[in-house]
N, C-alpha and C positions, 0 to 999 in steps of 0.2 A: 304169375308175378304181376305186380302193378306198380305204377308210379304216381306220385302225387305233384301236381304243378300249381302254383300260383299265377293266375292269369288276370290281367286287367281287361274288363270287358269293355264293349264300345260305349256303355252308359259311364265309364270312368271308374266302377268300384271294381275291388279286387278279389277274386273267387278262388276257392283252393279245389282243385279238380283231381279225382284219383281216376287213373285210366290203366288198361291192359299195358303190357310192356311194348306192344307193337303199335300203339296208337302214334299217328304221326300230328305233326303242327296243325295242319289243314283241320283234320278230323277234331282236333281239340278246340280250336276257334271255332268251327261249324256248331260244335255241341253248346259251347257258351253262348254264342249268338243265338242258337234255337233256346236257351233256357231264359235269355233275357226277353225274348220276345213272347214267352209264356208257354211254348211247346214243353211237351214231355221229353226228357231226353232219353235215349236207348239205356237199355239195362246195362250195357257195358261201361256207361261214363255216368260217374257220381257226381254231381256239381253242387256246392252249397255256398252260402256267401261267407262262410268262415265265423269263427268266433267273434261276436261282437260287432259284426258287421250287418247293415240293415238289410233286409230281406227286399228286394227289387218289388215293383208292383207287379201284380200277377199278368197285368196286360198293358199294352202300350196304347197311349191316346191316339184314336185313329181320326176323330172328327172335328170340326171347328170349335173354338170356345164358344160358351155362351156369352149372353149379355153380362152377367155378373162375374163370370171368369175373366171377361175383358177388362172390366172395371178394376177388379182385384189385380190382374196383370199389369196394367197401366199405373195403378197405385203402387204397385211394387217397383215398377222401373222409375217412377218418381223417388221412392224411399231409397233404392238402390243408387241413384244419381246423387241424392242429398248425403247419404252415408253408404258406401259400399256394403251389401250383403244385408243392408238394413231390412229390405222388403221381404228378403229370404228369410231372415232370421225372426220377422214379426210373423211371418206365415207359419214357420215353425213352433213358435210360441202359441199361436193360435189354437195350431192342431193338439198341443200338450194340454192347453187348458180344455179344449172341449173334449177330449179323452178322459180327462180329469172329472168333469162334470158328468159324462155320460156313464162313467164307472160309478159316481155316486149314485146315481139313478138306477143301476143295476142294468144298463142296457147292455154293456160290453164289460171285457175285462180291462184293468188298468195297466196299460204300458205307454206311458207317457213318453218315454224315449222314442219307441217305435213309432208314436204318432207324430213326434216331433219330426222325424227324418221323412216319414211318409208324406207330411203335409209340406215339408220343403220340397221334396221331388216333384209333389202335384203342382206347385208353385212355380218351378223350373219349367214343367211341360206347359203349363198356361202362357208364361212368357215366351217360350220358344216358338208357341203356336202363334201368339200375337205378331211376333217379330216376323213371322212367314206370311201372315194373314194380312198386316196393317204395319208395315216397317218404319213409314213415317211417324204414325202415332207413338210406336215404341221409342224410336230415337227422340222423338220431341219430348217424350215423358222424361227420357233420362237426361237430356241436356237441361231440361226445366228443373230437374232435382238438384243437377250440378250448379246450375245459376243460385237456386236457393241456398245451396251449402255456402254462399259468400256471405249470407245474411246470419249465420250460425253465430251465436256470441262468441266473443274472444276474450282472454285474460287480460286485466289491466292493474295487475297487481304492483306493477312499479309505474308509477304515474311521470309525466314530464315529455318533453321532446328532445331529450337526449337519444343518442344512438345507443348507449347502454339500456335503456328503458325498453326501445324498440325490439332489440335483441332478446332481452329477458322475457318481455310479454310474449314475442314470437315464439322463442323454444318452448315456453310453457305450454302456449296454445296448441302449437303443432304436436307435442309429444301426447297432450291429452287425447285430441283427435286421432292421431295416429295409432296409440293405444287401443281406443274404442273401436276403430275400424277394423284394427287387427285381432280383437278378441270377437268380432262377428264373422271372422273368414276361417272356416274349419279345414281348410285345405293344406296340403304341405304337412307338417309337423303338427297341426293343430292350433286350435286358437290361443292357447296360453303363449306359445312360441311366437305366434305371429304378431300377439299383443306386444312383446318384447320387441321384435323387429320393428313394429309400427312405432312405438316408443322412441326407439333411437331414430328411425327415419324422420321422424315428426319434430324431434328436437332440432337435428340438423337443418331440414327445410325450413323450419320456423324462425331459426336463428338467422338464417340468409335472406328473410323476408325484408326486413328493415333497410339493411345496408344497400340491398338491390333496389329497392324504392327510393331511397336517398340519392343513390347514384343516378337512378333514372331522372331524378328531379334535377340534379346538379348538370346532368348533360342536357337536357332541355334549356335549362337556363343559360348554360353557356351557347348553346345553339342561338338562343334569342339575343344574345348579347353579341355575337360574333357574325351570325350569317345575316346578311343585308336582306332584308324585307321581313323576317321572322318577328322581329319585335313590332315593328308596323302593323303587321297581320295580327299577331297577339293583342296588341293595344285597340286595334280596330274592334275585334271581337269582344275585348272586355268593355268596351265603350258603348256596345250597342244596348245592353241592358241598363247602362247610365243614363243614356238618351231617354230610354222610354220612362225611367223612372225620375229624371230630372236631376240627377245627381252630376256633380263635377266630373269632368273627363279627365283619363289619365293622361299625362302630358310626358313628352319624350324625356323632360328631366327628371321625371319621378324616381326612375331606377337609381340615378346618382344621388338624388337627396334620399332615398332610401338606404343607400350605403353610407352615406354621411351619417346618417342617425344610428346605425349598426356600429360605425368606428366608435362613436362617443358613447353609446351605450355599454360596448365592450370595455373602453377606457375607464366609465365609472366603475364598472364591476370590479376593477381591480384598483380602485384608488380610493383614498379617505379625505375628508375635508381638511386642508390646510389651514392649521392654526400654530401659534406659537412655532415661529422660524420652521414651518413646513411639517409639524408633527402634529398627529391627529388621529383618533381611533373612531370617529363617526365616518361610516360608509359614504361615498360619494353617490348616493341614488339621486335621480331625477329630482325626486321630492325633497331629499335633504339640500340637494344643490340649491333649489328654489328657496327654500326656507333660509338658508343662509345668506343668498344673496339679497332676500328681503330684509334680512336683520342687519346686514352691513349698509344697506340703503339707509335703515333707519337711524344709523349712528350718523348720517351725514357724508357717508363715502359713496361715489357713484360706481358701486361693485357691477361687475357682470359674471356669468358663470365661468368664465375662463380663469378669474381669480381664485376660485373655490380649491383647484387641487392641481399638483404639479403636473399630472398626465394631462390633465385638459388644457393646462397651459402650453404643454410640448404641441399637443395636436393643433392648437389655435395658433401658435407660433408658424407652423407649418402651413396652415390653410391661409393665413395671411400673405404668402406670397403669390396668391393667385390675383387675377385681374378682373374678377366679376364685379358687379355693381355692390354686393353685399360686402364683399371683400375690400373694396375702396372706403365704403362707409365706415366699415370697421376699424381700418387703419386710422382715417380720420378722428373717429372716437377716441381711440386710445391715445393718438397723439394730443389730443385737446385736453385729455383727462390729465395727462402726465405733466401738462404746461401748466394746470391749475393747482398741482400739489400743493405747492409752497403756501399760496393764500388759504386752501382749505384745511392745512395743518394750522397754520396761524389761527384759523377760527376755531379748530377743536381745542387749542389751547387756552384760548380766552373763554370758551364755553365752559371749560371746566375748572381752570384755574382763576378765572377773573378778568377783567379788561386789562388790556396792555395799554400804558402809559408813553409819553414820549420822555425819556429820563433827564434829557436837558432842561425841557421845559418843566417837568415836575420837580427837578432840583431847584430851578430859578423860583417856583412857586413857594416851595417850603422855605427857602431862605426870605422870600419876601413876607410871607406870613410870619414867620418869626421876627423878622424885623420890626414888622406893623404891631404884632402882638407885644412885642418886648419893650418898644422905645418908649412909651408912656409910663411904664412901670419904673424902667430904668431912670428915666427923668425924674421922677418922683423920688426914687431911692437916692439919687445923687443930691439932690435938693435937701433932703432930709438929713444926710450924712456929712455935708460939707459945713465947715471947715472940719477936717479930720483931725481929733485930738490924738497926740501919739502917746500912746500909753507904754509902758515897760514890755508887755507882751509884742506889741506891734513893733517898737523899737529893736527887740531882740530879732524879730523876722528881718527886719530892713538890713541889719547887719550881715546877713546870710551872703555869701558870694551869689549864689543863685539869683537873689533879690537884685543885687548891684549890676550883676550882668545883664539882667532883663530890661534896663533902663533905656538903653539905646535903641533896641528894637521897639519897645512901648512908645517912644518917642516918634519914631518913624512911623508906625502903624496908626499914631493918631493923625499925623501929617498926611497920610496917603488916605485916609477916609475923608480929608477935609478939614480935620479938626484943628484946635490951637492947643498944642501941648504946654505952651507956656502959660497960658490961662489955666490949666490944670495944677501947676504948681511945679512942671519940668523945667529945667534950664540947660542949655548949652553953652558951657563957659569956654572962652578960648584959653589954652595954655598959658598961664601964668609967666611972667618973667623970673628967671631965676634969682634966688633971694628973696622974693615975696614969701607974705605969710600965707601959710597952708591953709586948707579949707578944714572947718570944725571938725572933730573926729567923730561926732554923732551925726553929722550930715552925710546920708549915704550918697554914693557918687561912683562913676564909672569913667574912668580915663581911657580914652581911644584917640587914633590919630587926628579927627577933625576935630577934638576938643575933648571937655568933660562934662558929661551928663549928670545932672544932680536933680535930687527932688528936694523941694523946699521944706522947710520946718512945718508950715501949715498947708499942706496940700489939699486938693480938692478929694472927694471920695470917689469919683470918676477916675483918678489917676490910680487909686490901689487896684480898681477893677481893671484896669486897663494893664496892670502888671500881672495880675492874675491869669489873664487870657493869653498873655504873651508866655508866661510860665508854662500854661496848659499845652500850648503849641509846641513847646520844645519837648515834651516827654514823647519817647518813642513809645509806639502802639501795636498791638498785633494786627494785620491786614484783615486776620480773620474775625476776630472778635472784637477788635477797637479797645480792648483793655490795655491798660500801660505794661510795658515790658520793663520791669523793676529790677534794673541792672544798677551798678553803684552809681553811675552818672545820673541816669535816668529817675533812680529811687531818690537820690538827694533832691532833685528838682521837683519830684512829686511831693516831697514832704513838706517842702517850702509852699507850694502851691497849696496843697489841701490846708496848712495851716494858716495862711493869709485868707484863703477863701472861707473857711470855718470862723475865722475872726471877725471878717466884715458881716457874714450872716448873723452873727451873734449881736453885733453893735447896731445891724440895720435890718430889723423884719422886711420892710418894703423890698430890701436888696434880695432876700432870701426869696420873697414871692416872684419877684422878677426873673431870678435865675432858674427858678423851677421850671417857668414857663419858656424861656429860651433854651434850656437843655433838652425838653422836650422835641421840640421841633429839630433840634441837631440830632438827637435819637433817631427820630423817624429819616432823616437825610443820610445819616449813616447806614441804616438798615437796609435803605433801597439800594445803596451802594454795594453793600454787601451780597444783597440778593442777586444782582445782576452777574455775579461770579459762580452762580449755581453748579454751571457745567464743570468748573474746575475743582469743585469739592466733593469729599467723600461723605457718606452717610453720617461718620462720626464727626465729622469737621461741623456740618450743619447741625448736628444736635447740639454743639457746643454753642453754637450761635443762637439755638432756641434757649439754651440757659440764660443766655448773657444778654438776650434781646429783650427790653421791656414789651409789657403785652401790648400795649398802645403801638408800638414800632413794628410788630409782627406782620401786620398787614402791608405796611411799606415793604418788607422783606420779599414777602411773596410777590408784589408789585415788580419789584425789581427784578425777581426770578421770571416771572411768566412774561414780563417784557423782554427780558433778552432772549428766552426761550422763543417767543413768537417772532422777535426780529431775525434770530437766525434762521428761522425756517424760511423766509423771505430771501434772506442772503443766500441760503442754501440753493434754493430752486433756481437762481440765477443760471446754475449750471444745469444744462437740460437732462443730463444723465446722473443728476444727483438723486441719490435714495434719501428724500429729507425726513420721512419717517424713521428710517434708522437712525438718521443723524439726532434727531429730537429725541428719541428713545434713548441713545446713549448720553446725552447730554442731562436727561432726568435720571439715569441709571435703571430704566425699565427693563422687563425680562427681555432677552433676545438683542440686547444691546450689542453684542459682539457678533461674530460672524456664526456662531453656533446657538442652538437653544439652551438658554440659562435662566436661573431666576432673576439675575440683575442684582442691583444693590438693594437689598431689602430695607437696610437702615436709612438709605438714602431716600427711598420713597416714602417710610414713614416719617422721617423727619419733615420732607417737603408737605406733605399731607398735614402734619401736626402745625406748620406754619401758615397754611392756609386755611385752616378752620373749618374745611370740606370734606366730611367720612367719606370714602370711597370715591374721591376724585381721581386717585392715580389708577385703579383699575378700570374706571371708566375711560380714561384718556388712552391707557394701554390699549384697550378694545380699538378704538379708532386707529391708533397708529398702527395697530396689527393689520386691520382691514387696509389702510393706505398701503403698507409694507408689501401686502400681496398683490395689490393694484399695480405697484411700482414693477414688480417681479414680471407681470405680464407684459408690460411694456417693454421691460428691459430683454426679456426673453425674443421678443416679436422684434424689437428694432436694434437693441444694444448689444445681443450676445452673438454667439458664433451661427451664421445663417445656414450654415451646412449640416449642423448636427440635427437640429430638428425634422430637416429635409431628408437627410438620410434615413434617419428613424421612421419616419412617416411613410415615406417612398416604399421601403420594404414592407411595410405594414399594408400599405394598399394593395399590394400585387393582387390585383383583380378582386378579389373577396375581403381586402384590408385585414384587420385585426383578426377577423374570423378565421382566416387559415390556420393561425396557431392554434386556435380554440378548437377547431375541427380534429386537429391532430391530435390534442390531448385528450379528447373526449370519444375518440377511437373512431370518429368518421373519416375512415381511410379514403373512401371514393370521394367524398366532398373534398378532402385536402388535395386529391390528386387533381380533380377537375380546377381547381382554385389555381393550382400551380400550371396546369397545362392551357387552360382556355382563359386568355386574357383579352382586354378590350370590349367593344361595345359598338352598337350600330352608330353612335355619333361620334366615333373615334375616341381615341385613347386620350388624347390631350384635352378633347373638348369634356369628356366624362370626368376627368381628374377636375379640371377647372369648376364643373358643377358641384363637385363633392367639397372642393374647397369653399365655394360660395356658401354653400348650405352650411358647413361647420362655422364659418366667419360669422353667418346671420345668427345662428343659435348661440355660439359661445360668446357674443359680444352685446346680446340684447341687453337693454338698460331699463326700458319701460316694463313695469312689474307685470302689467297683462301680457305683454310680448313673451317675458321670461316663463311664465306660467305655461302658455300655449306652446311655446318651442320645446320646452322640457317634458311638457307632457306627450309631444310627437314622439321623442325618445323613447318614453315608456311604452307607448302604445305599439311603436314599432317592435320593441321587444316581448310583447305579448304576442302580436300577430306572427312574429317568427316563430315564437314558441308553439303556437298554436299549427303553424303549417307544419312544423316538424313533427308535432304529435300526429297531425293528420297524415303525414307520410308514413308513421309508425303504424297507425291503424290500417292504413291502405296496404302497407307489406304484409300485414298478418293474414289478410283475404286469401290471396293467391298461396301463400305457404300454408294455410289451413286446408285448403281444397287439394293442394298437392301431397300433403300428408295423409287425407282420408284415401286418395286415389291410390297412393304408393301402398299403403297398408292393406288395401281390399283387394290388390291384384290377386287372382288365384295361383297358389303357390305349386299345385299339382294339377295342371290341365289335363282335358282328355286328349290322349294322343290320337294322330292322324290314324295309325292302324294299330292294332291289339298287339300287345307283347306278352311274354311270359318268362318265366325263371324257375329252373327245378332247385 
């Protein structure tokens, strides 16, 4: 009887051994060792390598390597260090290729698989001999290959410095190299299984590389900020090449300045340019903020970057609580700017609507011009029309109650102006004694307590003109349009006045001309007075005035309006906390005139623009007032609002890494988030660091000179680029170790040679 055993030999291969029943373990092992060493086993023990297993070499290498064998073994050590099992696999491939070529030439039989295995075993023997004869060379070659594996290319499928990009690229890179290394490893369950295991291990190791590298960077940054001397040492080392190249040296406050720039950059990322009561859709990037500041300054508004976004305004209000030199200058700038808001807005109004005038002086000028222009014409008309012949039409008008009732007032008006009513045909007769003869019935008269007012039979032409003027003053008129309000009483007076005025003009052409000139000046005066009430009127009311105001008087209307608006701006600015821009917008019915964004009174805007005769004027003025309104909001938040709200918001955001803490958490940077929370402070002291951050923010956000604005906003943009580049560098740095770890993990021998042979039946 016989038994068959599977025995692992000292060379690591499995053998099928058929032995007599009485063979013991020692005998079986002895026979296997003898077979492996090339001796012929005894007849009672049959050993073969089993189906599909390579036949071991007929003899064991007994002498040292040749020079070429050492070179090949050293190169193999380098390749195995670069990618585990790569050298061994390349040797096997070379053997298979050599066997194929030799078989093609007829020198041997074609057995590429056997040749592949044989050449691998020869390569293993050469490497083992090299390790025995020159362990330093073998070890150095392996380490050189491992070091070179860091230079193997990595995947950059997902670009950017965010944690997700690093994790994705690391996982893909580790997975590919792990699978490749596993495929070169024929131990254990074979190449395919090892490739799968290598893929899984590589994905896990690769994904962990970027977070670990970011975490190491965060810990190093925290150590630099918190451990005394570390920052100084790091700065000293950094400044060595700067000194050699003549570049500016890194300063102690640079870390705080960088933090300030990050705070502003993060805030800009989440903000839009504030327009139209804070609404807008343009991102508040450094370039857009700079362009908007330049645009507003071009409108005559001393804008600063803080005006362009609600978020930037809030950050600036927090920073202005500091006590640094830039913060002090910023506060002075904003206070001075707010104090000049009224005069600037007056300038905006007069630039767009036309020059303002002194309404009292202008009214007096209009009256003087009217009197000077009309007096010669009236003198001539009065001379041509006197004495006045009373015809039937005129007599009929004189008998009307309104005519008779106007006589006392006309008499007094002439006296008040220094004239002589008696010389024009007016008489004031004392009351006659009872029983005396009455006045002729055709003589118009008016009985009053002081006497009887009478107009002679042959009065002067001027007397009738004075009656017309008195009647005109007695007519009720609309404050809005100046037109007569024709109720029963006023309508009757108006009929008498119009009839008398028309009769006089028909009788005396010189009077008609004089009256036309005087009426023009009076229309201008009335238009100016109505324009001054622009803030009280709606668009429909102004449109009514547009229709009733003569063309030549519309300029006077807009002069009155712009004068009132300009004067109100100055008056409103007397209160330091007043929003003069908002008050002016409300007065003109412009957009955002209320507490919220709104289109305003479009009809009012169109009517004012029609009066001005300046197309596009209201839009241009609205742009200026919008910019002034945003400037006011900056000052109001800094000095007039709640001092605790912006402080609390920003102090929370500045918690070591400021606004970046929230950003890290949202982007998946858990390590960075933890270090931001756990490691606070800096070598200059928390308070000093915070003050430096405030000073830098104040400097950037209140820059007013165009060149300074461009340079400081560019610093924010460059900080974002450098931070992104550094994060991307950490991602790439994390891929290297993860890649090597994946290669080594997948290249480990899954079925090593045991210390002692074993067998199983």
